[in-house]
N, C-alpha and C positions, 0 to 999 in steps of 0.2 A: 052709600057711605063707602069711601075707599079704605084700604087697610090702615093708612096713617090715622085717619079720623077714628076708626074703630079701635086702634091701639090707644089713642088719647082717651077715648071713652072708658076703656078698661082701666087705665091708670087712674082716672078720676074716680071711678067707682071703688077701686081698691084702696087708694091712698088719700083721696080728697075728702071734702065735707068735714073739715076740722079734725080729722083723725090724727092721733099721735102715732108716728111711724118710726120703726127702727130700720135703717138701711146700712149697707156696707159702703165705706169710702176707701178707695185704694190710693196709696201714695208710694213714693220711693223712700226707703229708709235713709236717714241722714248719714249713716256710716255704711261703707261698702262691705261686701262679704270678704272672706279670706282671700279670694282671688282678685279682689279690687273691683269687682263688678257691682252694679247697683242691686239692691235687694228690694223686692216689692214688699209692701206692708199694707195690711188691710185691718180696718177696725169698724165696729158698729157705732153708728151715730144716731141721735134722735133727730128726726126731720119732720117738717111740715110741708105739705104739698098744696100749692095754690097757683092757678093760672099757668099751668105747664112747667112750673119750677119747683124743685125741692129746696127748702131753706133749712140750713143747719146752724145751730148756735153752739159755740164751744169757747173755751178759754183761749185767748190769743197766743199763749206760750205753751200750749199742748204740743206734743210731738207731731200730731197730724197737721197742725197749722204751721209749725216750723218747717216741716217737710214741703208743704205747698209753697211757702214763701221762697225756699231755696230753689224749687223747680222753676219759679218765675225769674229768678236771678241768674240762670244759666245762660252763657253766651252761645 
């Protein structure tokens, strides 16, 4: 087993098998700081792990979702 496969096995053991997980999700704050620079923002979210992916459910108008939406709309 290579290191990648070993890592996936560890993740599956820790987070898989229908376990309810809390993970941190990082975004960029919607408003810049006092110097006009982007501000990192981190929050804990409830997540479900299955087949190599973390799935998160949240309200579409939450700050974390609005921040993600804005990051996709940057030119």
